[in-house]
C-alpha positions in Angstrom: -15.6 -23.5 2.0 -16.9 -25.8 -0.9 -17.2 -22.7 -3.2 -13.6 -21.8 -2.4 -12.4 -25.3 -3.5 -14.3 -25.0 -6.7 -12.7 -21.6 -7.3 -9.3 -23.0 -6.9 -10.0 -25.8 -9.4 -11.5 -23.3 -11.9 -8.5 -20.8 -11.6 -6.0 -23.7 -12.1 -7.8 -25.0 -15.2 -8.2 -21.5 -16.8 -4.5 -20.5 -16.6 -3.0 -23.8 -18.0 -2.9 -22.5 -21.5 -1.4 -19.1 -20.5 1.3 -21.0 -18.6 2.1 -23.1 -21.6 2.5 -20.0 -23.7 4.9 -18.4 -21.3 8.3 -18.5 -22.9 9.9 -15.4 -21.2 13.3 -16.3 -19.8 13.7 -16.6 -16.0 16.1 -13.5 -15.7 13.9 -11.2 -18.1 13.3 -8.7 -15.3 17.0 -8.0 -15.0 17.1 -6.0 -18.1 14.6 -3.6 -16.4 16.2 -3.7 -12.9 17.1 -0.4 -11.2 18.3 -0.9 -7.8 15.7 0.1 -5.2 17.6 2.8 -3.4 14.5 3.8 -1.3 15.3 0.4 0.4 19.1 0.6 0.2 19.0 3.9 2.1 17.6 2.3 5.2 19.3 -1.1 5.0 22.6 -2.5 6.3 24.8 -4.8 4.3 27.8 -7.1 5.2 30.0 -4.0 5.2 27.8 -1.8 7.5 29.0 -3.2 10.8 25.5 -3.5 12.0 24.0 -6.6 13.7 21.3 -7.7 11.3 19.4 -10.7 9.9 18.0 -10.9 6.3 15.0 -12.9 5.6 14.6 -14.0 2.1 11.3 -14.1 0.2 11.4 -17.9 0.6 11.6 -17.6 4.3 8.9 -15.1 4.5 6.6 -17.3 2.4 6.8 -20.0 4.9 5.0 -18.0 7.4 2.2 -16.7 5.2 -0.6 -19.0 6.5 -2.5 -16.8 8.9 -0.4 -15.6 11.9 0.6 -11.9 12.3 4.1 -10.5 11.2 5.7 -10.8 14.6 5.6 -14.7 14.4 8.2 -14.3 11.6 10.2 -11.8 13.3 10.5 -13.9 16.4 12.6 -16.3 14.4 15.6 -13.8 14.5 18.0 -13.2 17.4 16.9 -11.2 20.5 13.2 -10.9 19.4 10.1 -11.9 21.4 6.6 -12.0 20.1 3.6 -11.3 22.3 -0.2 -11.9 21.7 -3.4 -11.0 23.5 -5.8 -13.6 22.0 -3.5 -16.6 22.6 -2.8 -17.7 19.1 -0.8 -15.2 17.3 -3.6 -13.4 15.5 -4.8 -10.0 16.5 -3.2 -7.9 19.3 0.2 -9.1 18.4 3.4 -7.1 19.1 7.2 -7.8 19.6 10.2 -6.7 21.6 13.8 -6.7 20.7 16.6 -6.8 23.2 13.9 -6.0 25.8 13.0 -2.8 23.9 9.2 -2.5 23.2 7.6 -1.9 19.9 7.2 1.8 20.3 11.0 2.1 20.1 11.5 -0.2 17.1 11.4 1.5 13.7 9.4 -0.2 11.0 9.5 0.7 7.3 8.1 -0.7 4.0 9.8 0.5 0.8 11.5 3.1 3.0 8.2 4.6 4.3 7.8 4.7 8.1 4.9 2.5 9.3 5.0 3.4 13.0 2.0 5.5 14.1 3.5 9.0 14.4 1.5 9.7 17.7 1.9 6.4 19.6 5.0 5.1 17.8 3.6 1.6 17.7 3.1 -0.7 14.7 -0.4 -2.0 14.9 0.1 -5.2 12.7 -3.6 -6.1 12.7 -4.5 -2.6 11.2 -2.5 -3.6 8.1 -3.9 -7.2 8.0 -1.8 -10.0 6.3 1.1 -7.6 5.6 3.3 -10.7 5.5 1.7 -11.8 2.3 2.6 -8.5 0.6 6.1 -8.5 1.6 9.1 -9.6 -0.5 12.1 -9.7 1.8 12.7 -8.4 5.4 15.8 -7.1 7.2 15.8 -7.0 11.1 18.5 -4.7 12.4 19.4 -4.8 16.1 20.7 -1.8 18.0 20.7 1.8 16.7 20.8 0.7 13.0 21.3 3.0 10.0 19.6 6.3 9.4 15.8 5.7 8.8 12.7 7.5 8.5 10.1 8.0 11.1 10.5 7.6 14.8 14.0 6.5 15.8 15.4 3.0 15.9 16.0 2.8 19.6 16.7 -0.8 19.9 16.2 -2.2 16.4 14.6 -1.7 13.1 12.5 -3.8 10.6 12.9 -2.8 6.9 10.5 -4.5 4.5 9.9 -4.4 0.8 6.8 -5.3 -1.1 7.0 -8.4 -3.2 8.6 -7.8 -6.6 6.5 -8.1 -9.7 6.5 -11.5 -11.3 8.1 -11.9 -14.7 5.2 -14.1 -15.8 1.4 -14.5 -15.7 0.3 -16.4 -12.8 -1.1 -16.3 -9.2 -1.9 -18.4 -6.2 -4.7 -19.2 -3.9 -4.4 -20.1 -0.3 -6.7 -21.7 2.3 -6.0 -22.3 6.0 -8.1 -23.6 8.7 -7.3 -24.7 12.2 -8.0 -24.7 15.9 -10.4 -22.1 17.5 -12.0 -21.7 14.1 -9.0 -20.0 12.7 -9.1 -19.5 8.9 -7.6 -17.8 6.0 -8.6 -17.4 2.4 -6.4 -15.6 0.0 -6.0 -15.0 -3.7 -3.1 -13.4 -5.5 -2.7 -12.5 -9.2 0.2 -11.4 -11.3 0.0 -10.2 -14.9 3.6 -10.8 -15.8 5.2 -8.3 -18.0 2.8 -6.7 -20.5 4.4 -5.3 -23.6 7.8 -5.8 -22.0 7.3 -2.8 -19.7 4.3 -3.0 -17.5 3.1 -5.3 -14.6 0.0 -5.4 -12.3 -0.1 -7.4 -9.1 -3.1 -7.8 -6.7 -4.0 -9.7 -3.7 -7.1 -10.2 -1.5 -7.1 -11.9 1.9 -9.6 -12.7 4.7 -8.3 -13.9 8.0 -10.6 -14.7 11.1 -10.5 -16.6 14.3 -12.5 -17.0 17.5 -9.2 -16.9 19.5 -8.0 -19.0 22.4 -9.1 -16.3 24.9 -13.0 -16.3 25.3 -14.5 -13.7 22.9 -11.0 -13.0 21.5 -12.5 -12.9 17.9 -10.5 -11.4 15.0 -11.8 -10.5 11.6 -9.2 -9.1 9.2 -9.8 -8.2 5.6 -6.9 -7.0 3.5 -5.9 -6.0 -0.1 -2.8 -5.1 -2.2 -2.7 -3.5 -5.6 0.5 -2.6 -7.4 1.2 -1.3 -10.9 4.8 -1.2 -12.1 6.5 0.3 -15.2 10.0 -0.9 -16.1 11.9 1.4 -18.5 15.5 1.1 -19.5 16.6 3.3 -16.8 13.4 4.1 -15.0 11.3 2.1 -12.5 7.9 3.4 -11.4 5.6 1.7 -8.9 2.2 2.7 -7.7 0.8 0.6 -4.9 -2.0 0.6 -2.3 -2.3 -1.9 0.4 -4.2 -2.2 3.7 -7.5 -3.4 5.0 -10.1 -3.4 7.7 -9.8 -4.9 11.1 -12.5 -5.9 13.7 -11.1 -7.4 16.9 -12.7 -8.0 20.2 -11.0 -6.1 23.0 -8.9 -8.4 25.0 -6.2 -6.0 26.4 -7.0 -6.2 30.1 -5.3 -9.6 30.8 -6.3 -12.0 33.5 -5.1 -12.5 37.1 -3.8 -15.9 38.5 -6.8 -16.0 40.9 -9.1 -15.6 37.9 -7.4 -18.3 35.9 -7.8 -20.6 38.9 -11.5 -19.8 39.3 -12.6 -19.5 35.7 -9.8 -21.1 33.5 -7.1 -19.7 31.4 -9.4 -18.5 28.6 -11.3 -16.1 30.9 -11.2 -12.3 30.6 -13.6 -9.6 31.9 -13.7 -7.1 29.0 -17.3 -6.2 28.0 -18.7 -7.9 31.2 -21.7 -6.5 33.0 -24.1 -7.7 35.8 -27.5 -8.9 35.2 -30.2 -10.3 37.3 -30.2 -13.8 35.7 -27.3 -13.7 33.2 -26.1 -16.8 31.4 -22.8 -16.7 33.3 -22.1 -16.7 37.0 -18.9 -15.6 38.9 -17.5 -17.2 42.0 -19.4 -14.8 44.3 -22.7 -15.7 42.8 -23.0 -12.6 40.7 -24.7 -13.2 37.2 -23.1 -11.5 34.3 -23.2 -11.2 30.5 -21.1 -9.8 27.9 -21.5 -7.0 25.3 -21.1 -8.5 21.8 -19.8 -5.5 20.1 -16.9 -4.6 22.7 -14.6 -4.2 19.8 -11.7 -2.4 18.1 -12.6 -1.3 14.5 -10.0 0.2 12.2 -9.7 0.9 8.5 -6.1 1.6 7.1 -5.2 2.5 3.5 -1.5 2.8 2.6 -0.5 4.4 -0.7 2.9 4.8 -2.2 4.3 6.2 -5.5 8.0 5.1 -6.1 10.1 6.5 -8.8 13.7 5.2 -9.3 15.8 6.8 -12.1 19.3 5.7 -13.2 21.1 8.7 -14.5 24.4 7.0 -15.3 26.3 4.0 -14.3 27.4 5.8 -11.1 24.3 7.9 -10.2 20.8 7.0 -9.2 17.8 9.0 -7.9 14.8 8.0 -5.9 11.6 9.9 -5.0 8.9 8.3 -3.0 5.6 9.9 -2.2 3.2 8.4 0.4 -0.2 8.9 2.0 -1.8 6.9 4.6 -5.4 7.2 5.7 -6.7 5.6 9.0 -10.1 5.7 10.7 -11.2 3.7 13.6 -12.8 3.5 17.1 -13.1 1.4 20.2 -16.6 0.6 21.2 -16.9 -0.3 24.9 -19.4 -1.3 27.4 -18.6 0.3 30.8 -20.7 -0.6 33.8 -21.6 1.8 36.7 -19.8 4.9 35.2 -20.0 8.3 37.0 -21.9 10.2 34.5 -20.4 13.6 35.6 -17.3 12.4 33.9 -19.1 12.9 30.5 -19.3 16.7 30.3 -21.7 16.5 27.2 -24.4 15.1 29.6 -24.5 18.2 31.7 -24.7 16.2 35.0 -23.0 17.7 38.0 -24.1 15.3 40.7 -21.2 12.9 41.2 -23.3 10.3 42.8 -25.2 9.5 39.6 -24.1 6.3 38.0 -25.2 4.3 35.0 -24.1 1.6 32.4 -23.0 3.1 29.2 -21.7 2.2 25.6 -19.1 4.6 24.4 -16.9 5.0 21.4 -13.5 6.5 21.2 -12.7 7.7 17.7 -9.7 8.7 15.7 -8.9 9.7 12.2 -5.4 9.6 10.9 -3.8 11.3 7.9 -0.1 10.8 7.2 1.5 12.2 4.0 5.1 13.0 2.9 8.0 12.4 0.6 11.3 10.5 0.7 14.1 11.4 -1.6 17.6 10.0 -2.1 20.6 10.1 -4.5 23.1 7.4 -4.7 26.6 7.5 -6.1 28.7 4.4 -6.6 32.4 4.3 -7.6 34.9 1.3 -7.5 35.8 1.7 -3.9 33.3 4.3 -2.7 29.5 4.6 -2.4 27.5 7.6 -1.2 23.9 8.1 -0.4 22.4 11.5 0.5 18.6 12.0 1.0 16.0 13.2 3.3 12.4 12.8 4.3 9.5 15.0 5.3 6.1 14.0 6.6 3.1 15.6 8.2 0.6 13.9 10.5 -2.9 15.1 11.5 -5.2 13.2 13.8 -8.4 14.4 15.6 -9.6 12.2 18.6 -13.0 12.4 20.0 -15.4 10.5 22.1 -19.1 9.7 21.5 -21.8 8.1 23.8 -23.8 5.4 21.9 -26.1 4.6 24.8 -26.7 5.6 28.4 -28.9 3.4 30.4 -32.1 5.5 31.4 -31.4 8.4 29.1 -32.8 9.3 25.6 -30.6 9.3 22.5 -31.1 13.2 22.1 -29.9 13.8 25.6 -26.5 12.1 24.9 -25.5 13.9 21.8 -22.3 15.8 21.4 -18.6 14.7 22.2 -17.4 13.9 25.7 -13.8 14.8 24.6 -12.2 16.3 21.5 -8.6 17.0 20.8 -6.3 17.4 17.8 -2.6 16.4 17.0 -0.2 17.8 14.3 3.3 16.4 13.9 6.0 17.2 11.4 8.9 15.0 11.0 11.9 15.9 8.8 15.2 14.5 8.3 18.3 14.8 6.1 21.2 12.2 6.1 24.5 11.2 4.3 26.1 7.7 4.3 29.4 6.9 2.9 30.9 3.4 2.5 34.5 3.5 1.8 36.5 0.4 0.7 39.9 1.4 2.0 41.8 -1.8 1.0 40.7 -5.2 0.1 38.5 -6.6 2.8 38.5 -3.4 5.0 35.6 -1.1 4.8 34.7 2.1 6.7 31.0 3.1 7.0 30.1 6.7 8.2 26.4 7.7 8.5 25.0 10.8 10.1 21.3 12.1 10.2 19.8 15.3 11.3 16.2 15.0 12.4 13.7 17.6 13.4 10.4 16.9 14.9 7.6 19.4 15.9 4.7 17.9 17.9 1.5 19.7 18.8 -1.6 18.5 20.6 -4.4 20.5 22.0 -7.9 20.3 23.3 -9.7 18.0 25.8 -8.5 14.5 26.5 -10.5 11.4 27.5 -9.1 11.3 31.1 -11.2 12.6 33.8 -9.1 14.5 36.6 -10.7 14.0 39.9 -8.7 16.6 41.5 -9.9 19.5 39.3 -13.3 17.7 38.6 -12.6 18.4 34.7 -11.6 16.5 31.8 -7.8 16.6 31.4 -6.7 19.5 29.1 -4.0 18.9 26.5 -1.7 21.7 25.5 1.7 20.3 24.0 3.8 22.4 21.6 7.2 20.9 21.5 10.1 20.9 19.1 13.1 18.4 18.9 16.3 18.5 17.1 18.4 15.3 16.9 21.8 14.5 15.5 22.3 10.8 15.0 25.9 9.7 13.9 27.0 6.2 13.2 30.5 4.9 12.4 31.4 1.3 11.5 34.4 -0.7 10.5 34.2 -4.1 8.9 37.2 -6.2 8.2 37.0 -9.5 6.1 40.1 -11.6 6.7 41.2 -14.9 5.4 38.3 -16.9 3.7 34.8 -16.7 5.2 35.8 -14.6 8.2 34.6 -11.0 9.2 35.2 -8.8 12.2 33.2 -5.5 12.6 32.7 -2.8 15.2 30.4 0.1 15.4 29.4 3.1 17.5 26.2 5.1 17.1 24.1 7.6 18.8 20.2 7.6 18.5 17.5 10.0 19.8 13.8 9.7 20.3 11.0 11.9 21.2 8.2 10.9 23.8 4.9 9.4 22.7 1.4 11.0 23.1 0.9 8.7 26.0 4.0 9.7 27.7 2.5 13.3 27.9 -1.1 12.6 28.6 -0.9 9.7 31.0 2.0 10.8 33.2 -0.5 12.2 35.8 -1.7 8.6 36.6 1.6 7.8 38.4 3.8 10.7 38.8 4.1 12.8 41.8 5.4 15.8 39.9 4.3 17.8 36.9 7.4 17.4 34.8 7.2 16.8 31.1 8.6 13.5 29.7 12.1 14.0 28.3 13.5 12.8 24.9 15.8 9.9 25.1 19.4 9.3 24.0 21.1 6.0 23.1 24.8 5.4 22.8 25.3 2.0 21.1 28.5 0.2 20.8 28.8 -3.1 19.0 31.5 -5.6 18.1 31.0 -8.8 16.2 32.5 -11.7 14.3 30.9 -13.7 11.5 31.9 -16.9 9.7 30.1 -17.9 6.6 30.7 -20.9 4.2 28.5 -22.9 2.0 27.4 -25.2 4.8 28.0 -23.3 8.0 27.5 -19.9 9.3 28.4 -18.7 12.9 27.9 -15.3 14.5 28.9 -13.5 17.7 27.8 -10.0 18.5 28.6 -8.0 21.6 26.5 -5.0 22.4 26.6 -2.2 25.0 23.8 0.2 24.9 23.8 3.0 27.5 21.0 5.4 27.8 20.3 8.9 29.0 16.6 9.5 30.1 15.4 6.2 28.8 11.6 5.8 29.0 11.1 2.4 30.7 7.8 0.7 31.3 6.4 1.1 34.8 4.1 -1.9 34.8 1.1 0.4 34.8 -1.3 0.7 31.8 -3.8 3.3 30.8 -7.4 2.9 30.0 -6.6 1.5 26.6 -3.9 -0.8 28.0 -0.9 1.2 26.6 2.1 0.9 28.8 3.0 3.9 30.9 6.6 4.9 30.9 8.9 7.0 33.1 12.3 8.6 32.3 15.3 7.1 34.2 18.4 9.3 34.1 20.9 6.4 33.5 20.4 2.8 32.3 22.1 0.3 30.0 21.6 -2.9 28.2 24.6 -5.2 27.5 24.9 -8.7 26.2 26.1 -11.1 23.6 24.1 -12.5 20.7 25.0 -16.0 19.4 23.8 -17.5 16.1 24.5 -20.6 14.1 23.3 -22.5 11.0 24.8 -25.7 9.8 23.8 -27.9 6.9 25.6 -31.2 7.4 23.7 -32.9 4.7 21.9 -31.6 1.6 18.6 -32.4 3.1 19.3 -31.5 6.8 19.7 -28.1 8.5 20.4 -27.3 12.2 20.7 -24.0 13.8 19.6 -21.6 16.4 20.3 -18.3 18.2 20.6 -17.1 21.9 21.0 -13.9 23.6 22.4 -13.4 27.1 22.2 -10.0 28.6 22.1 -7.6 31.7 19.6 -4.8 31.5 19.8 -2.4 34.5 18.8 1.1 35.7 21.6 2.9 37.5 20.7 3.9 41.1 17.0 3.6 40.4 14.9 6.0 42.5 11.2 4.9 42.4 9.1 7.9 41.5 5.7 6.1 41.1 3.5 8.1 43.4 1.5 5.0 44.9 4.4 2.6 45.0 5.5 1.1 48.4 9.1 2.1 47.6 8.2 5.6 46.5 11.2 8.0 46.9 13.7 5.2 47.7 17.0 4.7 45.9 16.9 1.0 45.1 20.4 0.9 43.6 20.8 -0.9 40.3 17.6 -2.6 39.3 16.6 -4.9 36.3 14.7 -2.9 33.6 11.1 -4.1 33.2 10.3 -6.6 30.4 13.9 -7.4 29.8 14.8 -11.1 30.1 18.5 -12.0 30.9 18.3 -15.1 28.4 16.3 -15.9 25.3 17.0 -18.3 22.4 15.8 -20.5 19.7 17.0 -23.8 18.2 15.7 -25.5 15.1 16.1 -28.6 12.9 14.9 -28.9 9.3 14.6 -31.6 6.8 13.9 -30.9 3.1 13.7 -33.9 0.8 11.8 -34.6 -2.4 9.1 -32.1 -1.8 8.7 -32.9 1.9 9.7 -30.3 4.4 9.7 -30.5 8.2 10.9 -28.0 10.7 10.9 -28.2 14.5 11.8 -25.3 16.5 11.9 -24.5 20.4 11.8 -21.1 21.8 13.0 -20.1 25.3 12.3 -16.8 27.1 13.7 -16.0 30.5 11.8 -14.3 33.5 10.7 -10.8 33.1 9.7 -8.3 35.7 6.6 -6.0 35.0 8.0 -3.2 37.2 11.6 -1.8 37.8 11.8 -2.8 41.5 12.2 -6.6 41.0 9.1 -7.7 42.7 8.7 -11.5 42.3 4.8 -11.2 42.5 4.9 -8.9 39.6 6.9 -10.9 37.1 6.3 -13.2 34.1 7.7 -16.7 34.6 10.4 -18.0 32.1 8.6 -20.1 29.4 9.3 -22.3 26.4 7.4 -23.8 23.7 7.9 -25.9 20.5 6.4 -25.7 17.1 6.4 -28.3 14.4 5.9 -27.4 10.7 5.2 -30.2 8.1 4.6 -29.7 4.4 4.6 -31.5 1.0 4.7 -29.8 -2.3 3.8 -31.4 -5.7 3.9 -30.1 -9.1 1.8 -31.0 -12.3 1.4 -29.8 -15.8 -1.8 -28.0 -15.0 -0.5 -26.1 -11.9 3.0 -24.8 -11.0 2.6 -26.3 -7.5 0.4 -27.4 -4.8 1.6 -27.2 -1.2 -0.2 -29.1 1.6 1.0 -28.0 5.1 0.1 -28.3 8.7 1.8 -26.6 11.7 1.4 -27.9 15.3 1.9 -24.9 17.6 3.0 -25.5 21.3 3.6 -29.2 20.5 4.3 -30.2 24.1 1.3 -28.4 25.6 3.1 -25.8 27.7 0.8 -23.6 29.9 2.6 -20.2 29.6 1.8 -16.6 29.3 3.7 -14.3 26.8 3.1 -11.0 28.3 1.4 -9.1 31.2 1.5 -6.0 33.4 1.3 -5.3 37.1 1.8 -2.8 39.8 1.9 -2.3 43.7 0.1 0.1 45.8 -0.4 0.9 49.6 -3.7 0.6 51.3 -4.2 1.1 55.0 -0.5 0.6 55.7 -0.5 -2.8 53.6 1.1 -3.4 50.3 -0.9 -5.0 47.5 0.3 -6.5 44.2 -1.7 -6.8 41.1 -0.5 -8.7 38.2 -2.4 -9.6 34.9 -1.4 -12.0 32.3 -2.0 -13.0 28.7 -2.2 -16.8 28.6 -1.3 -18.5 25.2 -3.1 -21.6 23.7 -2.0 -25.1 24.4 -1.3 -27.5 21.5 -3.3 -26.2 18.5 -3.0 -26.8 14.8 -3.3 -24.7 11.5 -3.5 -26.6 8.2 -3.2 -25.0 4.8 -3.1 -25.6 1.1 -1.7 -23.3 -1.5 -2.0 -23.7 -5.2 0.4 -21.7 -7.5 -0.5 -21.4 -11.1 
C-alpha cells in the first residue's frame, strides 16, 4: 500500500512538465474523427423507436472503483443486478424485464461478448471491463440487429474508451469492507506525430467477499494502438485478464442461515475427525482452500474504419478471443464408478476426491458494414461471421487412497463447434420534418455441433452421458419503427419486432435432470411491440414506454440448477411479458438533480402444464402462472448534489417478489427487497496534477438484510411434498473508499 502511494506521487511529479508543454486544442481529435460504424450498426438513436438508455463516459467513470459491470447497468430501467459473494464483485450477473443474462446480447465495439456455448456474459472473466469502456447503451426489448446470440429481452452495447488527445493518465486506489481493494494505472500517449496514439491500463481487484471464503482475485489489462488518418481510423486492441474466485454458487437455505449465520455456505466442505468447524449435529468439518474457478481470457480486435466520401463509409472488424479455465472442486464420498478412467465397477466404493473441469475456448471472426448517408436517408448493410471451438474435459487431481498413476486420464471428454453468421440491412428515412421510419431486417444462420462424453453420470444406463448434437437454425429477425417528434421537446414512437434464439448447451445436456420425455429443446421466438413517449428539455426529461412481448417456446427457468449451478430451462408453448416503464430526471437547480425509474409488469405462462418429472404438480394444467424470476414491480430513485467539486448521490432500489419456479409456490420465492447507497466525493485540481478525486460509497446504507437471488424446487417423497430453496445473501452496510489521481 505504501509503495502504491509513493508510485502515485512519483508519476504525478514526472508528468508535470509534459502537461505544461501540451498545447493541442481540446477538439484536435475531431479532424481525425471517422464515425465508428461498427458501433452505430448495433445501436439505437432517438429516431430508432427503441426503448434505450445511453450512459455517457462520465456516468461510466463514476462506477469504476471496484464493483463488477452489472452494478452500473442496474441504474437503468428494468435491470436487476445479482451477486453470489454479497458485495457486487465476482459471480455477478443481471436480468432485464425478468429475462436472464443468457438472453441478453452484450457487444463491445460491435463484437459479441456472450459465450457462444452458454450464451452468458461472465463479467469476472473480463475483469474491470468497466475501466476500459467509453460509453454504454442499454436497449430493452428485441433491439436492433446485432451480432452473436439474439437480444431476447435486451442488449448492452459498449465501446472501448476513445484515445486521449493529450499525454496523461491516472492512478486509482480503492479499499473497503471485507478487504475489498483495487489498484489501477492507466496511461495515454496522446497524439504522436498528429496520427498515432497508444493507451494502456493495468488493474488488480481483490476481495474476501461477504460470504465466507467468497474470495475474488482479478487481474486485468488493456492495450490499444490507434492510427488517425484523414479518412481512415485503425485500432488494434487487446483486453482481458485472469480471474480466480472461490466457488460460492450453491447458495444457502433459511435453516442454514439461522444456524450458522448469513455468511455461511457449504462449498468445499468435508468431514474430519476433529476439524476446526462444527455443524449443528456435532459433525466436525473443514474446507478445501483451492475450491475455485480459474479463468484466463484474452480479447483481441482489429478495427478499420474508412471514409470513402461524404456519403459512404466502410468498417471491417476482425476479432479473436482465447479462453482457458477450470473449476477445481473437493467432492466428498463420491461413487468412484462414476469416473470411468478409474476402471472401478463396484458401485459401493466411495472416496473423497479433488477434480477439475477444464475448458479451452477459441472464438474468431469478422464483422463488416457499409454505411450510406444522404440528407433524409441513411442506410447500413453488413454482416458477421464467427466460429467457436471449445473442448471440455475432466481430470482427477486426487482420490483418497489411490496413487497418482492410478487416476490418470480424463473422466469425460467432449468437443463443441459453432458457426454463427448473419447479414442485415437497416434503413432510416426522414419522411418529413420530425417523422422518421426505421426498418431493420437480419437473417441469421447458426450451426451447433457437440459430441463426445459429458460430465453427467446417467444412473439409468450406468454410463457417462453421451453428447451427439448437430443442429442448424435459420432465423429472420425484422424490425419496424416509427418516431414522431412534435412541438418542442416531445416525441412519440412505436415499434414491432421479431427475434429468435437457439438453445444453450445446458438446455440440451441437462434436460435429462428434470424432463419426463426425451424431446430436444426448441428455438425460441419473440414478438415485441413497444409504444412510447419522451419529453426532453434542458432541465427535465420524462419517459413512458409500454411493451408487450409475446413468446413462442420461451425457455423459462425451472428453479433447478445443474452441478455447476447453471439454471435449467424448459420450453413453454405460449407466454408473455407486458408492462410499463417510467423514467424521469429533473434538475431544478444548477447543483441539484432528482430522478428515478420504475417498471410495472405482468409476466405469465399461458395454460402452464408442469412437465418437471419430480414436481408435485407434474402433468397438471395450472392455468396462467407467473414466469419465474420476474418481479411485477421494480424501481430506483435518486437525488444528487454537485457543487464546487463536491458530489453526493443517494439512490434507493426496490425489487418486487420473485418466484423460483413457475407454479407460484410461496416457499420457493425471493422476498421483495430494497436497499440504499450513498456516494460522496470531492475533487480538487492543482498545477501539478489535473485532478485528485477522493470518494467513499456506503452500500446498503440502512443495513437491509436481503438476498438478491436464489433457486429452488419441489419433489415428492413417500407421498409428501418437500420444498428446497437456496438464497444468496447480500452484505449489510459496507464501505468502499477510493482516490483517483489524473495527470
